[in-house]
Backbone as CSV, one residue per row, in Angstrom:
resi,resn,N_x,N_y,N_z,CA_x,CA_y,CA_z,C_x,C_y,C_z
1,UNK,0.822,-1.224,0.000,0.000,0.000,0.000,0.853,1.271,0.000
2,UNK,1.994,1.223,0.651,2.776,2.441,0.841,4.048,2.484,-0.007
3,UNK,4.090,1.710,-1.088,5.263,1.702,-1.966,5.596,3.102,-2.480
4,UNK,4.593,3.817,-2.951,4.847,5.152,-3.494,5.163,6.150,-2.377
5,UNK,4.570,5.949,-1.217,4.862,6.812,-0.061,6.333,6.719,0.312
6,UNK,6.862,5.489,0.291,8.242,5.273,0.742,9.279,5.763,-0.260
7,UNK,8.841,6.238,-1.417,9.776,6.878,-2.340,10.155,8.275,-1.866
8,UNK,9.299,8.886,-1.038,9.579,10.243,-0.555,9.556,10.335,0.968
9,UNK,9.392,9.208,1.650,9.359,9.186,3.102,10.086,7.933,3.587
10,UNK,10.773,8.019,4.695,11.492,6.861,5.215,10.543,5.898,5.917
11,UNK,10.973,4.651,6.039,10.185,3.664,6.768,10.040,4.085,8.230
12,UNK,11.071,4.685,8.783,11.014,5.166,10.160,9.906,6.202,10.335
13,UNK,9.794,7.109,9.360,8.750,8.126,9.421,7.369,7.497,9.329
14,UNK,7.222,6.545,8.421,5.939,5.871,8.259,5.563,5.097,9.522
15,UNK,6.537,4.447,10.129,6.273,3.712,11.366,5.822,4.665,12.478
16,UNK,6.424,5.853,12.514,6.036,6.846,13.511,4.605,7.302,13.298
17,UNK,4.241,7.510,12.043,2.867,7.899,11.710,1.881,6.836,12.186
18,UNK,2.219,5.575,11.966,1.318,4.488,12.341,1.110,4.396,13.847
19,UNK,2.061,4.912,14.619,1.973,4.857,16.083,1.025,5.905,16.668
20,UNK,0.776,6.968,15.934,0.017,8.088,16.486,-1.444,7.722,16.733
21,UNK,-1.968,8.197,17.868,-3.370,7.990,18.202,-4.127,9.292,17.943
22,UNK,-5.081,9.226,17.030,-5.776,10.417,16.555,-7.231,10.411,17.005
23,UNK,-7.692,11.543,17.522,-9.113,11.751,17.784,-9.645,12.717,16.735
24,UNK,-10.602,12.259,15.942,-11.215,13.078,14.898,-12.665,13.335,15.287
25,UNK,-12.992,14.592,15.534,-14.352,14.955,15.937,-15.046,15.629,14.760
26,UNK,-16.005,14.913,14.180,-16.725,15.404,13.004,-16.187,14.780,11.735
27,UNK,-17.053,14.072,10.989,-16.634,13.504,9.701,-17.594,13.948,8.599
28,UNK,-17.822,15.248,8.571,-18.634,15.845,7.518,-17.761,16.343,6.390
29,UNK,-17.998,17.589,5.971,-17.245,18.133,4.840,-15.754,18.214,5.089
30,UNK,-15.354,18.715,6.245,-13.937,18.844,6.599,-13.377,17.520,7.105
31,UNK,-14.068,16.936,8.078,-13.564,15.731,8.721,-13.494,14.521,7.813
32,UNK,-14.405,14.441,6.848,-14.363,13.313,5.915,-13.091,13.311,5.088
33,UNK,-12.692,14.493,4.608,-11.452,14.584,3.839,-10.237,14.402,4.739
34,UNK,-10.341,14.856,5.993,-9.242,14.620,6.935,-9.053,13.124,7.164
35,UNK,-10.154,12.409,7.344,-10.076,10.959,7.547,-9.449,10.276,6.343
36,UNK,-9.868,10.674,5.160,-9.330,10.089,3.934,-7.819,10.262,3.874
37,UNK,-7.361,11.473,4.193,-5.924,11.752,4.149,-5.175,10.997,5.239
38,UNK,-5.749,10.942,6.433,-5.114,10.199,7.523,-4.848,8.756,7.115
39,UNK,-5.865,8.106,6.584,-5.765,6.685,6.229,-4.746,6.458,5.124
40,UNK,-4.764,7.305,4.120,-3.869,7.108,2.968,-2.433,7.532,3.277
41,UNK,-2.250,8.307,4.376,-0.899,8.653,4.831,-0.319,7.582,5.757
42,UNK,-1.182,6.675,6.257,-0.670,5.610,7.107,-1.121,5.656,8.550
43,UNK,-1.841,6.695,8.947,-2.386,6.736,10.309,-3.391,5.606,10.457
44,UNK,-3.244,4.817,11.491,-4.060,3.606,11.582,-4.686,3.384,12.947
45,UNK,-4.618,4.385,13.815,-5.263,4.305,15.127,-6.090,5.573,15.296
46,UNK,-7.360,5.486,14.918,-8.203,6.680,14.818,-9.511,6.466,15.564
47,UNK,-9.858,7.418,16.399,-11.161,7.439,17.068,-12.009,8.526,16.411
48,UNK,-13.228,8.174,16.038,-14.112,9.078,15.302,-15.350,9.373,16.128
49,UNK,-15.681,10.659,16.251,-16.872,11.081,16.984,-17.783,11.890,16.061
50,UNK,-19.038,11.474,15.942,-20.024,12.231,15.160,-21.396,11.626,15.429
51,UNK,-22.376,12.450,15.710,-23.717,11.948,16.035,-24.652,11.915,14.836
52,UNK,-24.235,12.498,13.712,-25.143,12.697,12.576,-25.253,11.497,11.657
53,UNK,-26.295,11.550,10.827,-26.460,10.633,9.693,-26.364,11.454,8.416
54,UNK,-25.999,10.813,7.328,-25.869,11.524,6.061,-27.233,11.896,5.492
55,UNK,-27.284,13.082,4.871,-28.482,13.582,4.207,-28.152,13.896,2.754
56,UNK,-29.167,14.005,1.941,-28.952,14.273,0.520,-28.205,15.582,0.300
57,UNK,-28.435,16.567,1.175,-27.762,17.859,1.035,-26.258,17.774,1.270
58,UNK,-25.783,16.648,1.803,-24.343,16.458,2.028,-23.604,16.024,0.773
59,UNK,-24.335,15.613,-0.248,-23.710,15.032,-1.446,-22.783,16.008,-2.169
60,UNK,-23.027,17.301,-2.035,-22.243,18.255,-2.814,-20.848,18.491,-2.277
61,UNK,-20.549,17.983,-1.045,-19.256,18.351,-0.470,-18.642,17.318,0.473
62,UNK,-19.375,16.312,0.898,-18.859,15.375,1.891,-18.441,14.065,1.233
63,UNK,-17.168,13.755,1.294,-16.605,12.632,0.549,-17.194,11.281,0.976
64,UNK,-17.653,11.182,2.206,-18.214,9.923,2.684,-19.685,9.762,2.305
65,UNK,-20.288,10.806,1.802,-21.707,10.760,1.447,-21.884,10.351,-0.011
66,UNK,-22.606,9.261,-0.221,-23.016,8.827,-1.555,-24.504,8.515,-1.499
67,UNK,-25.091,8.193,-2.649,-26.510,7.806,-2.645,-26.752,6.607,-1.739
68,UNK,-25.758,5.741,-1.623,-25.917,4.532,-0.812,-25.791,4.800,0.684
69,UNK,-25.135,5.897,1.045,-24.922,6.140,2.484,-25.917,7.129,3.080
70,UNK,-26.791,7.708,2.291,-27.804,8.630,2.822,-28.665,7.906,3.855
71,UNK,-28.814,8.535,5.013,-29.585,7.953,6.103,-28.767,7.116,7.062
72,UNK,-27.532,6.815,6.692,-26.685,5.983,7.549,-25.853,6.844,8.499
73,UNK,-25.467,6.253,9.617,-24.635,6.923,10.605,-23.285,7.299,9.996
74,UNK,-22.849,8.521,10.235,-21.568,8.964,9.690,-20.400,8.169,10.259
75,UNK,-20.468,7.836,11.541,-19.371,7.063,12.125,-19.329,5.645,11.559
76,UNK,-20.500,5.058,11.325,-20.559,3.708,10.750,-19.965,3.681,9.351
77,UNK,-20.356,4.667,8.546,-19.849,4.760,7.175,-18.357,5.037,7.175
78,UNK,-17.919,5.926,8.076,-16.503,6.282,8.157,-15.655,5.065,8.507
79,UNK,-16.116,4.267,9.457,-15.365,3.073,9.845,-15.299,2.070,8.701
80,UNK,-16.405,1.884,8.010,-16.426,0.941,6.896,-15.454,1.371,5.804
81,UNK,-15.466,2.654,5.471,-14.547,3.143,4.430,-13.091,3.016,4.896
82,UNK,-12.852,3.333,6.162,-11.488,3.238,6.690,-10.936,1.828,6.540
83,UNK,-11.746,0.837,6.872,-11.287,-0.553,6.809,-11.199,-1.064,5.375
84,UNK,-11.949,-0.453,4.467,-11.817,-0.814,3.056,-10.500,-0.299,2.491
85,UNK,-10.025,0.823,3.030,-8.737,1.378,2.600,-7.588,0.657,3.286
86,UNK,-7.716,0.462,4.586,-6.660,-0.190,5.372,-7.295,-1.154,6.378
87,UNK,-7.426,-2.430,6.017,-8.085,-3.409,6.888,-7.420,-3.584,8.250
88,UNK,-6.168,-3.180,8.382,-5.479,-3.337,9.661,-5.627,-2.121,10.569
89,UNK,-6.330,-1.094,10.087,-6.523,0.111,10.895,-7.372,-0.207,12.124
90,UNK,-7.072,0.484,13.224,-7.837,0.332,14.456,-8.755,1.547,14.586
91,UNK,-10.013,1.334,14.293,-10.983,2.424,14.251,-11.986,2.268,15.391
92,UNK,-12.066,3.279,16.226,-13.053,3.321,17.309,-14.069,4.404,16.984
93,UNK,-15.354,4.123,17.173,-16.375,5.111,16.848,-17.233,5.451,18.064
94,UNK,-17.634,6.707,18.125,-18.570,7.189,19.137,-19.660,7.976,18.406
95,UNK,-20.819,7.366,18.145,-21.898,8.071,17.438,-22.678,8.977,18.392
96,UNK,-21.988,9.951,18.962,-22.584,10.824,19.968,-22.288,12.282,19.635
97,UNK,-23.130,13.160,20.171,-22.851,14.590,20.131,-22.026,14.905,21.367
98,UNK,-20.829,15.359,21.184,-19.889,15.515,22.284,-20.291,16.685,23.180
99,UNK,-20.451,16.400,24.476,-20.827,17.414,25.461,-19.960,17.243,26.700
100,UNK,-20.125,18.140,27.636,-19.373,18.043,28.891,-19.743,16.770,29.651
101,UNK,-21.001,16.321,29.467,-21.484,15.140,30.181,-20.850,13.843,29.682
102,UNK,-20.590,13.747,28.383,-20.056,12.486,27.836,-18.599,12.587,27.386
103,UNK,-17.977,13.721,27.653,-16.597,13.943,27.194,-15.634,12.896,27.734
104,UNK,-15.792,12.547,29.003,-14.859,11.604,29.622,-14.947,10.214,29.008
105,UNK,-16.119,9.873,28.462,-16.273,8.582,27.781,-15.292,8.473,26.620
106,UNK,-15.163,9.539,25.879,-14.244,9.558,24.736,-12.799,9.614,25.204
107,UNK,-12.557,10.328,26.302,-11.182,10.521,26.775,-10.732,9.461,27.776
108,UNK,-11.426,8.338,27.794,-10.898,7.174,28.513,-9.622,6.694,27.828
109,UNK,-9.538,6.944,26.531,-8.347,6.616,25.746,-7.408,7.819,25.726
110,UNK,-6.147,7.556,25.460,-5.174,8.637,25.307,-4.994,8.943,23.820
111,UNK,-4.657,10.184,23.521,-4.475,10.607,22.125,-3.215,11.449,21.998
112,UNK,-2.638,11.392,20.810,-1.501,12.251,20.501,-1.948,13.553,19.845
113,UNK,-3.032,13.466,19.052,-3.539,14.639,18.341,-5.062,14.626,18.327
114,UNK,-5.633,15.825,18.399,-7.076,16.005,18.230,-7.300,16.848,16.982
115,UNK,-8.125,16.340,16.083,-8.567,17.104,14.918,-10.015,17.505,15.162
116,UNK,-10.227,18.781,15.391,-11.564,19.293,15.653,-12.178,19.780,14.344
117,UNK,-13.054,18.935,13.774,-13.738,19.282,12.525,-15.245,19.392,12.753
118,UNK,-15.636,19.722,13.983,-17.062,19.839,14.293,-17.535,21.273,14.047
119,UNK,-18.851,21.466,14.125,-19.439,22.768,13.814,-19.837,23.575,15.050
120,UNK,-19.805,22.961,16.217,-20.382,23.577,17.411,-19.314,24.245,18.273
121,UNK,-19.510,25.527,18.558,-18.513,26.293,19.298,-18.287,25.719,20.695
122,UNK,-19.371,25.351,21.388,-19.203,24.827,22.746,-18.361,23.553,22.755
123,UNK,-18.544,22.702,21.739,-17.754,21.476,21.645,-16.301,21.802,21.343
124,UNK,-16.071,22.773,20.491,-14.710,23.187,20.167,-13.978,23.667,21.424
125,UNK,-14.671,24.447,22.239,-14.056,24.952,23.467,-13.767,23.799,24.427
126,UNK,-14.696,22.860,24.546,-14.471,21.691,25.397,-13.224,20.930,24.969
127,UNK,-13.056,20.777,23.674,-11.896,20.040,23.150,-10.594,20.790,23.419
128,UNK,-10.632,22.097,23.274,-9.439,22.905,23.553,-9.058,22.796,25.030
129,UNK,-10.063,22.875,25.894,-9.808,22.731,27.332,-9.192,21.373,27.649
130,UNK,-9.791,20.325,27.093,-9.309,18.977,27.378,-7.897,18.773,26.829
131,UNK,-7.644,19.303,25.645,-6.300,19.199,25.070,-5.284,19.885,25.969
132,UNK,-5.661,21.055,26.502,-4.763,21.784,27.410,-4.507,20.980,28.685
133,UNK,-5.574,20.393,29.236,-5.444,19.615,30.469,-4.554,18.394,30.279
134,UNK,-4.709,17.720,29.130,-4.012,16.459,28.896,-2.677,16.630,28.162
135,UNK,-2.377,17.834,27.720,-1.143,18.035,26.963,-1.191,17.401,25.584
136,UNK,-2.354,17.455,24.944,-2.548,16.856,23.614,-2.487,17.959,22.564
137,UNK,-1.803,17.710,21.463,-1.795,18.670,20.358,-3.184,18.698,19.718
138,UNK,-3.684,19.900,19.424,-4.999,20.041,18.811,-4.938,21.048,17.682
139,UNK,-5.718,20.806,16.650,-5.950,21.817,15.622,-7.440,21.878,15.382
140,UNK,-7.971,23.095,15.357,-9.405,23.314,15.250,-9.725,23.998,13.932
141,UNK,-10.768,23.524,13.268,-11.154,24.123,11.991,-12.155,25.245,12.218
142,UNK,-11.893,26.369,11.610,-12.814,27.503,11.670,-13.807,27.413,10.506
143,UNK,-14.455,28.502,10.160,-15.531,28.463,9.177,-15.075,28.158,7.760
144,UNK,-15.797,27.261,7.090,-15.519,26.967,5.668,-16.726,27.275,4.801
145,UNK,-17.836,27.671,5.409,-19.042,27.944,4.649,-18.996,29.294,3.943
146,UNK,-19.818,29.433,2.903,-19.954,30.681,2.139,-18.642,31.145,1.520
147,UNK,-17.785,30.184,1.167,-16.486,30.505,0.580,-16.225,29.625,-0.631
148,UNK,-15.345,30.092,-1.529,-15.079,29.410,-2.792,-13.625,28.997,-2.988
149,UNK,-12.673,29.767,-2.428,-11.266,29.642,-2.824,-10.460,28.724,-1.899
150,UNK,-10.102,27.521,-2.356,-9.290,26.635,-1.509,-7.895,27.181,-1.249
151,UNK,-7.408,28.039,-2.149,-6.059,28.594,-1.970,-5.975,29.549,-0.788
152,UNK,-7.118,29.979,-0.267,-7.129,30.894,0.875,-7.090,30.156,2.219
153,UNK,-7.128,28.830,2.170,-7.152,28.027,3.398,-5.726,27.769,3.867
154,UNK,-5.469,28.077,5.129,-4.122,27.900,5.656,-4.175,27.619,7.155
155,UNK,-3.007,27.437,7.744,-2.890,27.157,9.173,-2.240,28.344,9.874
156,UNK,-2.824,28.755,10.983,-2.227,29.800,11.807,-2.726,29.608,13.234
157,UNK,-2.502,30.574,14.101,-3.076,30.518,15.446,-4.339,31.376,15.470
158,UNK,-5.234,31.073,16.383,-6.542,31.716,16.420,-6.443,33.237,16.489
159,UNK,-5.449,33.752,17.201,-5.333,35.201,17.373,-4.987,35.929,16.074
160,UNK,-4.550,35.203,15.059,-4.149,35.841,13.798,-5.213,35.729,12.706
161,UNK,-6.390,35.239,13.046,-7.443,35.080,12.050,-8.239,36.379,11.874
162,UNK,-8.857,36.503,10.700,-9.769,37.616,10.436,-10.762,37.163,9.359
163,UNK,-11.780,37.965,9.116,-12.823,37.621,8.140,-13.545,36.318,8.483
164,UNK,-13.540,35.948,9.753,-14.127,34.662,10.141,-14.992,34.846,11.392
165,UNK,-16.323,34.881,11.234,-17.220,35.060,12.382,-17.075,33.970,13.436
166,UNK,-16.838,32.723,13.005,-16.665,31.625,13.955,-15.424,31.848,14.811
167,UNK,-14.339,32.233,14.180,-13.099,32.488,14.917,-13.273,33.647,15.900
168,UNK,-14.010,34.660,15.488,-14.267,35.800,16.365,-15.051,35.357,17.600
169,UNK,-16.073,34.535,17.390,-16.862,34.021,18.512,-16.012,33.146,19.430
170,UNK,-15.126,32.367,18.826,-14.229,31.517,19.620,-13.327,32.369,20.515
171,UNK,-12.794,33.437,19.977,-11.912,34.306,20.772,-12.666,34.910,21.956
172,UNK,-13.916,35.288,21.729,-14.728,35.866,22.801,-14.919,34.876,23.940
173,UNK,-15.238,33.638,23.602,-15.466,32.616,24.617,-14.170,32.257,25.332
174,UNK,-13.099,32.092,24.590,-11.822,31.738,25.204,-11.326,32.840,26.145
175,UNK,-11.625,34.083,25.781,-11.246,35.198,26.657,-11.967,35.081,28.005
176,UNK,-13.259,34.756,27.945,-14.036,34.595,29.177,-13.551,33.405,30.004
177,UNK,-13.044,32.387,29.310,-12.557,31.180,29.982,-11.089,31.297,30.397
178,UNK,-10.495,32.456,30.093,-9.067,32.688,30.399,-8.171,31.643,29.725
179,UNK,-8.538,31.298,28.500,-7.746,30.358,27.723,-6.981,31.100,26.631
180,UNK,-5.859,30.542,26.234,-4.983,31.190,25.251,-5.611,31.231,23.866
181,UNK,-5.313,32.310,23.125,-5.732,32.428,21.729,-4.726,31.766,20.780
182,UNK,-3.668,31.178,21.332,-2.607,30.625,20.489,-2.939,29.218,19.987
183,UNK,-4.195,28.866,19.949,-4.618,27.552,19.476,-4.404,27.463,17.966
184,UNK,-3.739,26.408,17.473,-3.597,26.256,16.019,-4.963,26.029,15.367
185,UNK,-5.197,26.731,14.280,-6.466,26.591,13.559,-6.225,26.510,12.055
186,UNK,-7.142,25.847,11.385,-7.235,25.923,9.927,-8.332,26.938,9.631
187,UNK,-8.035,27.882,8.775,-9.023,28.927,8.514,-8.864,29.456,7.098
188,UNK,-9.832,30.209,6.646,-9.783,30.828,5.325,-9.779,32.342,5.474
189,UNK,-8.863,32.991,4.773,-8.801,34.452,4.801,-9.799,35.080,3.832
190,UNK,-10.499,34.236,3.082,-11.493,34.734,2.125,-12.683,35.341,2.860
191,UNK,-13.133,36.508,2.424,-14.313,37.133,3.001,-15.542,36.316,2.610
192,UNK,-16.342,35.851,3.582,-17.490,35.007,3.247,-18.521,35.738,2.387
193,UNK,-19.163,34.987,1.515,-20.281,35.512,0.734,-21.437,35.788,1.691
194,UNK,-22.071,36.941,1.556,-23.196,37.263,2.427,-24.478,36.644,1.881
195,UNK,-25.164,35.887,2.732,-26.447,35.299,2.356,-27.473,35.645,3.428
196,UNK,-28.762,35.517,3.091,-29.824,35.887,4.019,-30.125,34.791,5.022
197,UNK,-29.916,33.526,4.637,-30.241,32.411,5.514,-29.205,32.240,6.621
198,UNK,-29.669,31.673,7.746,-28.750,31.416,8.860,-27.815,30.254,8.550
199,UNK,-28.336,29.241,7.853,-27.505,28.091,7.480,-26.591,28.478,6.328
200,UNK,-25.273,28.340,6.484,-24.358,28.769,5.424,-24.424,27.881,4.192
201,UNK,-24.063,28.465,3.061,-23.867,27.664,1.865,-22.474,27.071,1.886
202,UNK,-22.266,26.007,1.126,-20.940,25.384,1.124,-20.762,24.541,-0.122
203,UNK,-19.558,24.581,-0.668,-19.189,23.699,-1.774,-17.994,22.867,-1.338
204,UNK,-17.593,21.923,-2.160,-16.606,20.941,-1.739,-15.189,21.509,-1.585
205,UNK,-14.843,22.553,-2.312,-13.442,22.960,-2.409,-12.818,23.397,-1.084
206,UNK,-13.484,24.268,-0.358,-12.896,24.803,0.867,-12.885,23.774,2.011
207,UNK,-13.985,23.051,2.268,-13.913,22.007,3.303,-12.848,20.949,3.008
208,UNK,-12.735,20.561,1.747,-11.721,19.565,1.379,-10.321,20.081,1.677
209,UNK,-10.057,21.323,1.298,-8.741,21.921,1.553,-8.465,22.006,3.052
210,UNK,-9.487,22.337,3.829,-9.319,22.441,5.278,-8.990,21.085,5.893
211,UNK,-9.678,20.039,5.446,-9.402,18.700,5.966,-7.987,18.252,5.676
212,UNK,-7.502,18.525,4.475,-6.136,18.150,4.111,-5.113,18.947,4.914
213,UNK,-5.407,20.213,5.150,-4.491,21.039,5.943,-4.388,20.535,7.379
214,UNK,-5.488,20.019,7.916,-5.445,19.502,9.289,-4.474,18.330,9.403
215,UNK,-4.480,17.468,8.411,-3.561,16.328,8.426,-2.129,16.806,8.197
216,UNK,-1.969,17.794,7.348,-0.638,18.356,7.125,-0.068,18.931,8.422
217,UNK,-0.930,19.507,9.259,-0.495,20.031,10.554,0.190,18.946,11.379
218,UNK,-0.389,17.752,11.394,0.209,16.652,12.149,1.546,16.257,11.535
219,UNK,1.570,16.114,10.219,2.807,15.714,9.540,3.924,16.714,9.810
220,UNK,3.594,17.997,9.736,4.606,19.030,9.966,5.111,18.976,11.396
221,UNK,4.195,18.719,12.341,4.597,18.623,13.739,5.497,17.438,13.974
222,UNK,5.206,16.327,13.304,5.997,15.113,13.501,7.390,15.193,12.893
223,UNK,7.608,16.114,11.989,8.919,16.259,11.350,10.026,16.450,12.376
224,UNK,9.702,17.166,13.456,10.717,17.447,14.458,10.917,16.250,15.397
225,UNK,10.046,15.246,15.279,10.097,14.102,16.188,10.569,12.837,15.491
226,UNK,10.571,12.844,14.162,10.897,11.614,13.419,12.404,11.511,13.178
């Protein structure tokens, strides 16, 4: 499976990747592409959290959503796809909406990295707090809706973001919680398209780019450890 990978990466590096324990929260537009990249890069110990089922409206941007998976649990579909790509992968699923009440259930396991690809601000803050408490590296995805340009998606710290209402709300909450703004985030510098509806519009390009950047964050971090 990794013949082509080993042309540009050492076996030692690949072995290190396989050792990492990843918590992925959300396998929708962003998280689905993150999962795809994790598996094809060699990450094989992944815990997935998502309470949703696929809907027809997900077809335009979520890689795990097909006509056959509509109505099915996102975690169930994600695990099945993961094992079809890498049958030796160790995939744990939690089909729950992550809250303060059930957080410890997920954190019975230890993790090296948390990929926050969920949509809910309160859950994002919970994950940041837990990462701080446990000394776990985390990267959180900011808004990808109402945007078109994948080239505008990059990695920075939360305090350096702009043009992002979600990031602004996150800073407000973290300030009240006396938490640092230096949290690594994937975000887009593109000014969002203004729409009248509360639910944002979204196409595949920006969420896909964000998911890939989240995995790149882990790879870049591991460079200093491999």
